[in-house]
C-alpha positions as CSV (number, residue, x, y, z in Angstrom):
1,X,0.1,-0.1,0.1
2,X,2.6,2.6,1.2
3,X,4.5,2.3,-2.2
4,X,1.4,2.9,-4.2
5,X,0.6,6.4,-5.7
6,X,-1.2,8.9,-3.5
7,X,-4.2,8.5,-5.6
8,X,-4.9,5.4,-3.6
9,X,-5.7,7.6,-0.7
10,X,-9.3,8.5,-0.4
11,X,-10.1,11.7,-1.7
12,X,-7.0,12.2,-3.4
13,X,-7.7,13.1,-7.2
14,X,-5.3,12.8,-10.1
15,X,-5.3,16.4,-10.5
16,X,-4.2,16.9,-6.7
17,X,-1.6,14.0,-7.0
18,X,0.0,16.2,-9.9
19,X,0.0,19.3,-8.0
20,X,1.4,17.7,-4.6
21,X,3.9,16.1,-6.8
22,X,5.0,19.2,-8.8
23,X,5.0,21.6,-5.6
24,X,6.4,19.3,-2.8
25,X,7.7,16.2,-4.6
26,X,5.3,13.7,-3.0
27,X,4.4,10.7,-5.5
28,X,3.7,7.8,-3.2
29,X,1.5,7.3,-0.1
30,X,4.9,6.7,2.1
31,X,6.2,10.0,0.7
32,X,3.0,11.7,2.3
33,X,3.4,9.6,5.3
34,X,7.0,11.1,5.7
35,X,5.8,14.7,5.2
36,X,6.4,15.8,8.7
37,X,4.7,18.7,10.3
38,X,7.0,21.8,11.0
39,X,5.0,23.0,14.0
40,X,1.6,22.3,15.8
41,X,-1.4,24.3,16.8
42,X,-2.3,23.4,20.2
43,X,-6.1,23.2,20.5
44,X,-6.1,21.8,24.1
45,X,-7.7,24.9,25.6
46,X,-11.0,26.6,25.0
47,X,-11.8,30.0,25.9
48,X,-15.2,31.5,26.7
49,X,-16.2,34.7,25.0
50,X,-15.8,36.9,28.2
51,X,-12.2,35.4,28.6
52,X,-10.9,36.9,25.3
53,X,-8.0,39.3,25.7
54,X,-7.0,41.9,23.2
55,X,-3.5,40.3,22.9
56,X,-4.9,37.0,22.4
57,X,-3.9,35.7,18.9
58,X,-5.3,32.5,17.9
59,X,-8.2,30.9,20.2
60,X,-10.5,28.0,20.2
61,X,-14.4,28.6,21.3
62,X,-17.4,26.5,21.4
63,X,-20.5,28.2,20.9
64,X,-23.6,28.6,18.2
65,X,-24.3,30.9,15.4
66,X,-27.6,32.9,16.1
67,X,-28.0,35.0,13.0
68,X,-26.4,35.4,9.7
69,X,-26.6,38.8,7.6
70,X,-25.0,39.9,4.5
71,X,-23.3,43.5,4.3
72,X,-22.9,45.5,1.2
73,X,-19.5,47.0,0.7
74,X,-17.8,49.0,-2.2
75,X,-17.0,45.7,-3.7
76,X,-19.2,43.0,-3.4
77,X,-20.6,42.0,0.4
78,X,-19.2,40.7,3.3
79,X,-20.9,37.7,5.4
80,X,-21.2,38.4,9.0
81,X,-22.5,36.1,11.8
82,X,-23.2,36.4,15.4
83,X,-21.7,33.9,17.5
84,X,-22.6,33.2,21.1
85,X,-22.0,31.2,24.0
86,X,-23.1,31.3,27.7
87,X,-20.9,34.3,28.4
88,X,-21.3,36.7,25.6
89,X,-21.3,37.2,21.8
90,X,-19.0,38.1,19.0
91,X,-18.8,38.4,15.1
92,X,-17.6,35.9,12.7
93,X,-16.7,37.6,9.1
94,X,-16.1,36.3,5.6
95,X,-14.9,38.5,2.8
96,X,-14.9,35.8,0.0
97,X,-17.5,33.0,-0.7
98,X,-20.3,34.9,1.3
99,X,-22.9,32.8,-0.9
100,X,-21.5,29.5,-0.6
101,X,-20.7,29.9,3.2
102,X,-24.1,31.0,3.9
103,X,-25.9,28.0,2.7
104,X,-23.4,25.8,4.6
105,X,-23.9,27.2,8.1
106,X,-26.2,25.8,10.7
107,X,-28.0,28.2,13.0
108,X,-28.2,27.0,16.7
109,X,-26.0,24.2,16.3
110,X,-22.9,23.6,18.5
111,X,-19.7,24.6,16.6
112,X,-15.8,24.5,17.5
113,X,-14.4,27.8,16.0
114,X,-10.8,28.5,15.9
115,X,-8.7,31.6,14.4
116,X,-7.1,35.1,14.9
117,X,-9.1,37.8,16.7
118,X,-9.6,41.4,15.3
119,X,-10.9,44.1,17.6
120,X,-13.3,46.8,16.8
121,X,-14.5,49.2,19.8
122,X,-13.6,46.6,22.2
123,X,-15.8,44.2,20.4
124,X,-14.1,40.8,19.3
125,X,-14.7,39.4,15.7
126,X,-13.0,36.4,13.9
127,X,-12.4,36.8,10.1
128,X,-12.6,33.5,8.2
129,X,-12.5,31.2,11.2
130,X,-11.9,27.3,11.0
131,X,-15.2,25.6,12.0
132,X,-16.2,22.2,12.7
133,X,-19.5,21.0,14.1
134,X,-19.1,19.6,17.7
135,X,-20.5,16.4,16.7
136,X,-17.9,16.0,14.0
137,X,-15.1,17.3,16.3
138,X,-15.6,14.6,18.8
139,X,-15.4,11.9,16.1
140,X,-11.9,12.9,14.8
141,X,-8.5,11.3,15.2
142,X,-7.0,14.5,16.6
143,X,-8.5,16.0,19.5
144,X,-5.8,18.4,20.8
145,X,-2.8,19.3,18.7
146,X,-3.2,20.2,15.1
147,X,-0.2,19.7,12.7
148,X,0.8,22.2,10.2
149,X,2.7,21.1,6.9
150,X,5.0,22.9,4.5
151,X,2.8,24.3,1.7
152,X,3.1,26.9,-1.2
153,X,0.8,29.4,-2.5
154,X,-0.2,27.5,-5.3
155,X,-1.5,24.6,-3.2
156,X,-3.4,26.9,-1.2
157,X,-4.9,28.7,-4.1
158,X,-5.9,25.4,-5.6
159,X,-7.9,24.2,-2.6
160,X,-5.4,22.1,-0.8
161,X,-5.4,23.9,2.6
162,X,-4.0,22.6,6.0
163,X,-7.2,21.4,6.8
164,X,-7.4,19.1,3.3
165,X,-3.6,18.0,4.2
166,X,-4.7,16.9,7.4
167,X,-7.8,15.0,6.1
168,X,-5.4,13.5,3.4
169,X,-3.2,12.2,6.3
170,X,-6.0,10.8,8.6
171,X,-7.4,9.0,5.5
172,X,-3.8,7.6,4.7
173,X,-3.4,6.5,8.3
174,X,-6.7,4.8,8.7
175,X,-6.1,2.9,5.4
176,X,-2.3,2.0,5.7
177,X,-1.6,1.7,9.5
178,X,-1.6,-2.0,9.4
179,X,0.7,-2.0,6.7
180,X,3.5,0.1,8.4
181,X,6.4,-1.9,8.7
182,X,8.4,-2.2,12.2
183,X,12.3,-1.4,11.4
184,X,13.7,-2.2,14.9
185,X,13.2,-5.6,16.9
186,X,11.3,-5.3,20.3
187,X,14.7,-5.7,22.5
188,X,16.5,-3.1,20.3
189,X,13.7,-0.5,21.1
190,X,13.4,-1.3,24.8
191,X,17.2,-1.2,25.0
192,X,17.3,2.3,23.5
193,X,13.9,3.6,24.9
194,X,12.1,3.9,21.6
195,X,8.2,3.8,20.8
196,X,7.3,1.7,17.9
197,X,7.1,2.8,14.3
198,X,3.3,2.8,14.0
199,X,2.9,4.7,17.2
200,X,5.5,7.3,16.3
201,X,3.9,7.8,12.8
202,X,0.4,8.1,14.3
203,X,1.7,10.7,17.2
204,X,4.0,12.8,14.8
205,X,0.8,13.8,12.7
206,X,-1.9,13.6,15.4
207,X,-0.3,13.9,18.7
208,X,-2.4,13.3,21.7
209,X,-0.3,15.5,23.8
210,X,3.2,16.9,24.2
211,X,4.7,13.9,25.7
212,X,3.7,11.5,22.9
213,X,4.9,14.1,20.2
214,X,8.2,14.2,22.0
215,X,8.7,10.4,21.9
216,X,7.4,10.3,18.3
217,X,9.9,12.9,17.2
218,X,12.9,11.3,19.1
219,X,12.1,7.9,17.7
220,X,11.6,9.2,13.9
221,X,15.1,11.5,14.4
222,X,16.8,8.4,15.8
223,X,15.9,6.1,13.2
224,X,16.7,8.6,10.3
225,X,20.1,9.3,11.7
226,X,20.7,5.8,12.8
227,X,20.3,4.6,9.2
228,X,22.7,7.3,7.7
229,X,25.2,6.3,10.2
230,X,24.6,2.6,9.4
231,X,24.9,2.9,5.8
232,X,28.2,5.2,6.0
233,X,29.9,2.9,8.5
234,X,28.8,-0.4,6.4
235,X,30.4,1.4,3.2
236,X,33.7,2.0,5.3
237,X,33.7,-1.7,6.2
238,X,33.1,-2.7,2.8
239,X,35.8,-0.5,1.4
240,X,38.3,-1.7,3.8
241,X,37.4,-5.1,3.3
242,X,36.8,-5.2,-0.5
243,X,38.5,-2.4,-2.2
244,X,42.4,-3.1,-2.3
245,X,44.7,-0.3,-2.3
246,X,48.4,-0.4,-3.2
247,X,50.6,-1.4,-0.4
248,X,53.6,1.0,0.4
249,X,55.4,-1.1,2.6
250,X,58.6,0.4,3.0
251,X,59.7,4.0,4.4
252,X,62.6,4.3,1.9
253,X,65.4,6.6,0.8
254,X,63.4,9.6,-0.4
255,X,61.2,9.7,2.4
256,X,64.2,9.5,5.2
257,X,66.4,11.7,3.0
258,X,63.8,14.4,3.2
259,X,62.9,14.0,6.8
260,X,66.2,14.0,8.1
261,X,68.1,16.6,5.8
262,X,65.6,19.0,4.4
263,X,62.4,19.2,6.6
264,X,62.6,23.1,7.3
265,X,61.2,22.6,11.0
266,X,60.4,19.9,13.5
267,X,56.8,18.5,13.0
268,X,54.2,19.1,15.6
269,X,53.1,16.3,17.7
270,X,49.7,16.5,15.7
271,X,51.5,16.1,12.5
272,X,53.3,13.3,13.8
273,X,50.0,11.8,14.9
274,X,48.4,12.2,11.7
275,X,51.3,10.9,9.6
276,X,51.3,7.7,11.6
277,X,47.6,7.3,10.9
278,X,48.3,7.7,7.1
279,X,51.2,5.3,7.3
280,X,49.2,2.6,8.8
281,X,46.3,3.2,6.1
282,X,48.6,3.0,3.0
283,X,50.5,-0.1,4.6
284,X,47.1,-2.3,5.3
285,X,46.3,-3.2,1.8
286,X,42.9,-1.4,1.9
287,X,42.2,1.6,0.0
288,X,42.9,5.0,2.1
289,X,40.0,7.1,2.2
290,X,41.3,9.7,4.7
291,X,40.0,13.4,5.6
292,X,42.8,15.5,7.0
293,X,41.5,18.8,8.5
294,X,43.7,21.5,9.8
295,X,43.5,25.3,9.9
296,X,45.2,27.5,7.6
297,X,48.7,27.3,8.6
298,X,48.8,24.0,10.6
299,X,51.1,22.5,8.2
300,X,48.8,20.1,6.1
301,X,51.2,20.6,3.1
302,X,54.1,19.2,4.8
303,X,52.0,16.0,5.8
304,X,50.8,15.7,2.3
305,X,54.2,15.8,1.0
306,X,55.6,13.2,3.5
307,X,52.9,10.9,2.2
308,X,53.7,11.5,-1.5
309,X,57.2,10.5,-0.7
310,X,56.3,7.4,0.8
311,X,54.4,6.6,-2.5
312,X,57.5,7.4,-4.6
313,X,59.7,5.2,-2.3
314,X,57.2,2.4,-3.3
315,X,57.4,3.0,-6.8
316,X,54.2,5.0,-7.4
317,X,53.5,8.4,-8.6
318,X,51.6,11.3,-6.5
319,X,49.3,14.2,-7.7
320,X,47.7,17.1,-5.7
321,X,44.7,18.7,-7.3
322,X,43.5,22.1,-6.2
323,X,40.3,24.0,-6.9
324,X,42.0,27.0,-8.2
325,X,44.9,27.9,-10.3
326,X,46.4,30.4,-7.6
327,X,46.1,27.6,-5.2
328,X,48.0,25.0,-7.7
329,X,50.5,27.3,-8.4
330,X,51.0,28.1,-4.5
331,X,51.4,24.3,-3.7
332,X,53.9,23.7,-6.8
333,X,56.0,26.9,-5.7
334,X,55.9,25.6,-1.9
335,X,56.8,21.9,-2.8
336,X,59.3,22.7,-5.7
337,X,61.1,24.8,-3.0
338,X,61.1,22.2,-0.3
339,X,62.4,19.5,-2.7
340,X,64.9,21.6,-4.7
341,X,67.9,19.7,-3.0
342,X,66.4,16.2,-4.0
343,X,66.2,14.5,-7.5
344,X,62.2,14.1,-7.4
345,X,60.7,15.7,-10.4
346,X,57.7,17.9,-9.8
347,X,55.5,19.6,-12.5
348,X,52.3,22.1,-12.9
349,X,49.3,21.4,-14.9
350,X,46.6,24.1,-15.2
351,X,44.1,25.4,-17.8
352,X,46.7,27.9,-18.6
353,X,49.3,25.3,-19.5
354,X,50.4,25.7,-22.9
355,X,50.1,22.8,-25.3
356,X,53.9,22.1,-26.0
357,X,54.5,22.0,-22.0
358,X,51.1,19.7,-21.9
359,X,52.6,17.3,-24.2
360,X,56.0,17.3,-22.4
361,X,54.1,16.5,-19.0
362,X,51.7,13.8,-20.6
363,X,54.9,12.0,-21.4
364,X,56.9,12.4,-18.3
365,X,53.7,11.0,-16.6
366,X,53.3,8.1,-19.0
367,X,57.0,6.9,-18.9
368,X,57.2,7.7,-15.1
369,X,59.9,10.1,-14.9
370,X,57.5,12.7,-13.5
371,X,57.0,11.8,-9.8
372,X,54.5,14.4,-8.7
373,X,51.9,16.3,-10.7
374,X,50.3,19.3,-9.1
375,X,47.5,21.0,-10.7
376,X,43.7,22.0,-10.9
377,X,40.7,20.2,-12.6
378,X,43.0,19.6,-15.9
379,X,44.5,16.8,-14.2
380,X,41.0,15.1,-14.1
381,X,40.9,15.1,-18.2
382,X,41.0,11.5,-19.7
383,X,44.1,12.2,-21.6
384,X,46.1,12.8,-18.6
385,X,47.4,9.2,-18.0
386,X,49.9,8.2,-15.2
387,X,52.5,5.4,-15.4
388,X,51.5,4.3,-11.8
389,X,49.4,6.6,-9.9
390,X,49.6,5.5,-6.1
391,X,47.9,8.6,-4.3
392,X,45.8,11.3,-4.9
393,X,45.4,14.4,-2.6
394,X,42.6,16.6,-2.9
395,X,42.7,20.1,-1.4
396,X,39.7,22.0,-0.3
397,X,37.5,19.1,-0.6
398,X,34.2,21.1,-0.5
399,X,35.0,22.5,-4.0
400,X,34.9,19.1,-5.6
401,X,31.9,17.1,-6.8
402,X,31.6,13.3,-6.5
403,X,32.3,12.5,-9.9
404,X,35.7,14.2,-10.0
405,X,36.9,12.4,-7.1
406,X,35.9,9.0,-8.7
407,X,38.0,10.2,-11.8
408,X,41.0,10.1,-9.6
409,X,40.4,6.7,-8.4
410,X,40.3,5.5,-12.1
411,X,43.6,6.8,-13.0
412,X,45.3,3.6,-12.4
413,X,43.6,0.6,-13.8
414,X,45.7,-1.7,-11.8
415,X,43.9,-0.7,-8.3
416,X,42.3,1.7,-6.1
417,X,44.5,4.9,-5.9
418,X,44.8,6.1,-2.2
419,X,42.7,9.1,-1.4
420,X,43.7,12.2,1.1
421,X,41.3,14.8,1.3
422,X,42.5,18.0,3.0
423,X,40.5,21.0,4.0
424,X,41.2,24.4,5.7
425,X,37.6,25.0,6.3
426,X,37.0,23.0,9.6
427,X,34.0,20.8,9.2
428,X,32.0,20.8,12.4
429,X,32.0,17.2,14.2
430,X,28.3,16.9,13.6
431,X,28.7,17.5,9.7
432,X,31.9,15.4,9.6
433,X,30.0,12.4,11.2
434,X,26.9,12.6,8.7
435,X,28.7,13.8,5.5
436,X,32.2,12.3,5.7
437,X,31.3,9.5,7.9
438,X,32.8,6.9,5.6
439,X,35.9,8.6,5.7
440,X,38.6,8.2,8.5
441,X,39.0,11.7,9.8
442,X,42.5,13.2,11.0
443,X,42.7,16.5,12.6
444,X,46.0,18.8,13.0
445,X,44.7,20.6,15.9
446,X,48.2,22.4,16.8
447,X,50.0,25.3,15.2
448,X,53.8,25.1,14.3
449,X,55.9,26.1,17.3
450,X,56.6,30.2,17.2
451,X,53.4,30.9,15.8
452,X,51.5,33.3,17.7
453,X,47.6,33.6,17.3
454,X,46.4,36.7,15.4
455,X,44.8,39.4,17.4
456,X,41.4,40.2,16.1
457,X,39.3,43.5,16.8
458,X,36.0,44.9,15.6
459,X,36.2,48.5,14.6
460,X,33.5,50.8,13.2
461,X,33.6,53.0,10.3
462,X,33.9,56.0,12.6
463,X,37.4,54.6,14.0
464,X,38.9,54.8,10.6
465,X,41.5,57.6,11.1
466,X,42.9,55.4,14.2
467,X,43.2,52.3,11.8
468,X,44.9,54.3,9.4
469,X,47.5,55.5,12.1
470,X,48.0,51.8,13.1
471,X,48.7,50.8,9.8
472,X,51.4,53.6,9.2
473,X,52.9,52.4,12.5
474,X,53.0,49.0,11.0
475,X,54.5,49.9,7.8
476,X,57.4,51.7,9.5
477,X,58.2,48.4,11.5
478,X,58.8,46.9,7.8
479,X,55.3,45.1,7.8
480,X,53.0,44.5,5.0
481,X,49.1,45.0,5.0
482,X,46.2,43.3,3.1
483,X,42.8,45.5,2.8
484,X,39.9,43.3,1.5
485,X,36.8,44.4,0.0
486,X,33.5,42.5,-0.7
487,X,32.5,44.1,-3.8
488,X,34.5,45.4,-7.2
489,X,31.9,47.7,-8.6
490,X,29.3,50.0,-6.7
491,X,26.0,48.3,-6.2
492,X,23.1,51.0,-6.1
493,X,21.3,48.7,-4.0
494,X,23.9,48.4,-1.0
495,X,25.6,50.9,0.5
496,X,28.9,49.4,0.9
497,X,32.6,50.5,0.4
498,X,33.5,49.4,-2.9
499,X,36.9,48.5,-4.0
500,X,37.8,51.2,-6.3
501,X,36.4,53.9,-4.0
502,X,38.4,52.2,-1.1
503,X,41.7,52.1,-3.3
504,X,41.4,55.8,-4.2
505,X,40.9,56.8,-0.3
506,X,43.9,54.7,0.7
507,X,45.9,56.3,-2.2
508,X,45.1,59.7,-0.6
509,X,46.2,58.6,2.9
510,X,49.4,56.6,1.7
511,X,50.7,58.7,-1.0
512,X,53.4,57.9,-3.8
513,X,56.3,57.5,-3.7
514,X,56.6,56.7,0.3
515,X,53.9,54.0,-0.2
516,X,53.5,51.5,-2.9
517,X,50.2,49.9,-3.3
518,X,49.1,46.6,-5.2
519,X,45.3,46.0,-6.3
520,X,43.9,42.5,-7.1
521,X,40.4,41.6,-8.3
522,X,38.7,39.0,-9.9
523,X,37.9,41.0,-13.2
524,X,41.8,41.7,-14.0
525,X,43.6,39.4,-16.7
526,X,45.3,36.6,-14.9
527,X,49.0,38.1,-16.1
528,X,48.0,41.6,-14.4
529,X,46.9,39.8,-11.3
530,X,50.0,37.7,-11.1
531,X,52.3,41.0,-11.8
532,X,50.8,42.8,-8.8
533,X,50.7,39.8,-6.5
534,X,54.4,39.1,-7.3
535,X,55.1,42.6,-6.5
536,X,53.4,42.1,-2.9
537,X,55.2,38.9,-2.3
538,X,58.6,40.3,-3.2
539,X,58.1,43.1,-0.6
540,X,58.1,45.8,-3.5
541,X,54.4,47.0,-2.2
542,X,53.5,47.6,1.3
543,X,49.5,47.2,1.0
544,X,47.5,45.0,-0.9
545,X,44.1,46.2,-2.0
546,X,41.9,43.1,-2.9
547,X,38.7,41.3,-3.1
548,X,38.5,37.9,-1.6
549,X,40.7,36.5,-4.5
550,X,43.3,36.3,-1.7
551,X,41.2,34.0,0.2
552,X,43.2,31.1,-0.8
553,X,46.7,31.4,-2.5
554,X,49.1,34.0,-1.4
555,X,51.5,33.1,1.5
556,X,53.5,36.2,2.4
557,X,54.8,35.7,6.0
558,X,55.8,39.6,6.2
559,X,52.1,40.6,6.0
560,X,51.1,41.0,9.5
561,X,47.7,43.0,9.4
562,X,44.6,41.9,7.6
563,X,41.7,44.7,7.4
564,X,38.4,43.3,6.1
565,X,36.0,46.3,5.1
566,X,32.3,45.7,5.4
567,X,33.2,42.6,7.6
568,X,29.3,42.1,8.0
569,X,29.0,41.0,4.7
570,X,31.4,38.2,4.8
571,X,30.4,34.5,5.9
572,X,32.3,33.3,9.2
573,X,34.1,30.5,7.1
574,X,35.5,33.4,4.8
575,X,36.3,35.6,7.6
576,X,38.4,32.8,9.1
577,X,40.2,32.0,5.9
578,X,41.0,35.7,5.3
579,X,42.3,36.1,8.7
580,X,44.5,32.9,7.9
581,X,46.6,34.7,5.5
582,X,48.4,36.8,8.1
583,X,50.1,35.3,11.3
584,X,52.5,33.2,8.9
585,X,55.5,34.8,10.3
586,X,57.0,35.1,13.8
587,X,55.9,38.5,14.3
588,X,52.5,39.4,16.0
589,X,49.8,39.7,13.4
590,X,46.4,41.5,13.7
591,X,43.1,41.3,11.9
592,X,40.6,44.2,12.1
593,X,37.2,43.8,11.2
594,X,35.5,47.2,9.8
595,X,31.8,47.4,9.8
596,X,28.9,50.1,9.8
597,X,27.2,50.5,13.0
598,X,23.8,49.0,12.2
599,X,24.3,45.4,12.3
600,X,22.0,42.5,12.2
601,X,21.8,40.0,15.2
602,X,23.6,37.4,12.8
603,X,26.1,39.8,11.6
604,X,26.8,40.7,15.4
605,X,27.1,36.9,16.3
606,X,29.7,36.5,13.4
607,X,31.9,39.4,14.2
608,X,31.7,38.7,18.3
609,X,32.8,34.9,17.2
610,X,35.8,36.0,15.4
611,X,37.0,38.2,18.1
612,X,36.5,35.5,20.8
613,X,38.2,32.7,19.3
614,X,40.6,31.7,16.6
615,X,39.8,27.9,16.8
616,X,38.2,26.8,13.3
617,X,36.2,24.1,14.9
618,X,34.4,26.5,17.3
619,X,34.0,29.1,14.2
620,X,32.3,26.3,12.1
621,X,29.9,25.2,14.8
622,X,28.5,28.8,15.1
623,X,28.4,29.0,11.3
624,X,26.6,25.7,10.9
625,X,24.0,27.3,13.5
626,X,23.7,30.3,11.8
627,X,23.6,28.7,8.1
628,X,22.4,25.2,8.3
629,X,24.0,22.3,6.9
630,X,22.8,22.7,3.2
631,X,24.5,26.1,2.9
632,X,27.6,25.2,4.7
633,X,28.5,22.5,2.4
634,X,27.8,24.0,-1.0
635,X,25.8,22.6,-3.8
636,X,27.8,19.5,-4.6
637,X,27.1,18.3,-1.2
638,X,24.1,19.7,-0.1
639,X,21.7,17.0,-1.5
640,X,23.5,14.3,0.7
641,X,21.8,15.2,3.8
642,X,18.2,15.2,2.6
643,X,16.8,14.8,6.0
644,X,12.9,14.6,6.5
645,X,12.9,15.4,10.5
646,X,16.3,15.1,12.1
647,X,18.6,18.3,11.9
648,X,22.3,17.6,12.4
649,X,22.9,20.9,14.6
650,X,20.0,20.8,16.7
651,X,19.8,17.0,17.2
652,X,23.5,16.6,17.4
653,X,22.9,14.7,20.8
654,X,20.8,11.9,19.1
655,X,23.1,11.9,16.1
656,X,26.0,11.0,18.5
657,X,23.8,8.4,20.0
658,X,22.8,6.9,16.7
659,X,26.2,6.6,15.5
660,X,27.3,5.1,18.6
661,X,24.5,2.3,18.6
662,X,25.3,1.8,14.9
663,X,28.9,1.3,15.6
664,X,28.1,-1.3,18.6
665,X,25.8,-3.0,16.4
666,X,28.1,-3.7,13.5
667,X,31.0,-4.7,15.9
668,X,28.7,-7.4,17.0
669,X,27.1,-8.4,13.9
670,X,29.2,-6.9,11.0
671,X,26.9,-8.4,8.2
672,X,23.6,-8.1,10.2
673,X,23.0,-11.6,9.6
674,X,21.7,-12.2,13.1
675,X,18.1,-12.9,13.2
676,X,17.1,-10.2,15.6
677,X,18.7,-7.8,13.2
678,X,16.5,-9.0,10.2
679,X,14.2,-5.8,10.2
680,X,17.3,-3.5,10.5
681,X,19.0,-5.4,7.4
682,X,15.7,-5.1,5.5
683,X,15.5,-1.7,5.9
684,X,19.3,-1.1,4.9
685,X,19.0,-3.0,1.7
686,X,16.0,-1.0,0.8
687,X,17.7,2.3,1.5
688,X,20.7,0.8,-0.7
689,X,18.5,0.3,-3.6
690,X,16.9,3.5,-3.4
691,X,19.9,5.6,-2.6
692,X,22.5,6.0,-5.1
693,X,24.1,9.2,-3.4
694,X,25.6,7.1,-0.6
695,X,27.6,4.7,-2.9
696,X,29.3,8.0,-4.5
697,X,30.1,9.9,-1.3
698,X,34.0,10.6,-1.1
């Protein structure tokens, strides 16, 4: 029954079914059953007319209609009924459908009415009330709390009101209640304090009271999160079991030579721990799928390089794929510099690489003389063939889609290429568990020795002169300054400082020839952009005025001040990334957030968070609370968590519990073959069949 089209429900015509599908994506009875209410109208309280207050918004009253009249007005007429109970009288008013409503009203018959009150000369009236005969009300499934469902203007205009939605769900439950299958065994539900599936679905739509509603919500949220975790954990087990990765058995000459003779600084304990985790993965015989998280400047690149040297020592090639040309060039320059005294060959492939150079790279890759290829999406093209690729490192994971990662796997037909995914955008634990739950996660949570945390302050535009004085003082000390703007051209709709305007005012404050200023934005030609960046990197200019193109890319240890104009317009992760551009040298660095005086509450929270903490994970948690998981993950990943009732932020406690239960269950019964897990296995197999996305994540 539940897999049948919704036309099987009493009262759902073909036209209604088409409308529900086009507006809400509801096709089957099961889809409708899992359209959960987003709020409830509590109709447990009844008022008498003499109890009504001017501030009462929605009320419910029992009484009788004693008279009805039509009142002419400029356009058409309105219908007015006198409604009374034992304590007084009030008016009910309809501005539309007067004739139809008048014919349907029963005089001197008890009604339950519900709606918002209007007041005129201290007399209450209720426009367009919800009405039901007391006799019908008593027969109904719901007697207390009424569900409110997501809807659209089109649905309401076509007559699918909340009342109609409730009726459809009542009919569906009447028809299909006995067909609802339980997904957990009785002992499992008792152990984890869960009510049954039938009871939960009945009480999510028509709760008898607050307590039953809470139990129903907990059961359904737990189930949703449990099966997501189960799928991710099973995928991880299958990967480790079935997908064979290349074995990097030895820690050889290249690794040891670099580690002992060319490593520019001692590794932090966090870097050593992560390296140990990676070495264990690549020696295990299973394919590595690891997510490496670490704030800007925490030293992920060195860990990536040492991992690539492990591959090279075992006869394999390595690649790093970055989302932008700027970032690819930065990786190439940094790694080439680190390897300059070794015989390891490194090259760069981006969209701008000339045809002749491309041919050379292709040839060197195929004959195995090129050890490390660094580049952008250009590496994913089919014509880029490696002789023996062993590891692929993806930087800034959230910018790559699922299909692109798969292409890297397939670059070596002899087996599964190890995958190391790096991100400087800290992923909150709740999200990491839900979206990357099939990956092993490593975190570099320690900055290299000698790094001082960046001091962050918030200043209003009125403090600008003091900020300019501070910039002059820092330049006197030999430091360099970033000034970042959100817009390139003035937008009439937004009264924000735009880049060119700001550039001119900075030129006035810091005149030539004493001061040199670079300007960089997204509409410049790449060659001009590179020239300006190069001047700043070499220290020929003291101030870099830019848009967010510098969010990833430039590494200038001498730059010690980051000024972010109109900081209220940036998201938290962007602010955090921008701040990460300074604090790369041994000197004290500063981040100054400039904003106008009037700020929204979200903007205040973002700026306050930036001032109070430099912990990327705390910042990411706040960002997740402000923006929700869909926005935080970007379009490639947002469809992954198509949750019907749970919320990974608000329900993080249930998420942790569900993951723990799933882990314990799989430890005890990895194949779900024991009889008491039959119903769980059945549901898991249904989800696997219906959901392609899980097979593709990471």
